[in-house]
C-alpha positions in Angstrom: -14.7 9.3 -31.8 -16.1 8.8 -28.3 -13.5 6.3 -27.2 -11.5 6.8 -24.0 -7.9 7.8 -24.2 -5.6 5.0 -23.0 -2.1 5.9 -22.1 0.8 4.1 -23.8 2.0 2.9 -20.4 -1.3 1.3 -19.8 -1.2 -0.5 -23.1 2.3 -1.7 -22.3 1.1 -3.0 -18.9 -1.7 -4.8 -20.7 0.7 -6.5 -23.0 3.0 -7.5 -20.2 0.2 -9.3 -18.3 -1.7 -10.7 -21.3 0.3 -13.9 -21.3 0.3 -14.3 -17.5 -2.5 -16.7 -16.6 -1.8 -16.6 -12.9 -4.4 -14.1 -11.6 -4.4 -15.2 -7.9 -5.1 -12.8 -5.2 -2.3 -11.4 -3.1 -1.7 -12.8 0.4 -3.6 -11.1 3.3 -0.7 -8.9 4.1 -0.2 -7.8 0.5 2.7 -8.0 -1.9 5.9 -8.9 0.0 8.1 -7.4 -2.7 6.1 -4.1 -2.7 6.2 -3.9 1.1 10.0 -4.6 1.2 10.7 -2.0 -1.4 8.3 0.6 0.2 10.2 0.2 3.5 13.5 0.8 1.8 12.1 3.9 0.2 10.7 5.2 3.4 13.5 4.3 5.8 16.5 3.9 3.5 18.4 1.0 2.0 20.7 0.6 5.0 18.1 1.1 7.7 18.9 -0.7 11.0 15.2 -0.9 11.7 14.7 -3.0 8.5 17.8 -5.1 9.1 16.8 -5.8 12.7 13.2 -6.6 11.6 11.9 -3.9 14.0 9.3 -2.7 11.5 6.0 -4.4 10.8 4.2 -3.5 7.5 1.2 -4.5 5.5 -0.3 -3.4 2.2 -3.7 -1.7 2.5 -6.3 -1.7 -0.2 -6.5 2.1 -0.5 -5.8 5.3 1.3 -9.1 5.0 3.1 -8.5 1.4 3.9 -5.0 2.3 5.2 -6.5 4.9 7.5 -9.1 2.4 8.8 -6.4 -0.2 9.4 -4.4 2.3 11.4 -7.4 3.4 13.3 -8.2 -0.1 14.3 -4.6 -0.7 15.3 -4.5 2.6 17.3 -7.8 1.8 19.1 -6.6 -1.7 20.1 -3.0 -0.8 21.2 -3.3 2.9 22.1 -6.9 3.2 23.3 -6.3 6.5 25.2 -4.6 8.3 22.3 -6.1 10.9 20.1 -6.1 11.6 16.4 -6.4 15.0 14.7 -8.4 15.3 11.4 -8.1 18.5 9.4 -11.0 20.5 8.0 -11.5 20.1 5.2 -10.5 16.5 4.7 -10.6 14.5 1.5 -13.9 13.1 0.1 
């Protein structure tokens, strides 16, 4: 019939947010909850690095945005370092 297929999980997500009128943007650093849970996933629930607050993290807009954010960080704090980019890379 020419209409796009919409997954059931997408329909459920739409229903969950339909009554939520708060559509504010996230803070500049991203979703604090998402960042905290991502750190637990990456470093483990009992990570001393997390407990001691020795890890800094932000949420990036996209994979490309994350690469750009890291490149800016690297240029500023490690200006003599090198990066290696494979061939082919993503487009």
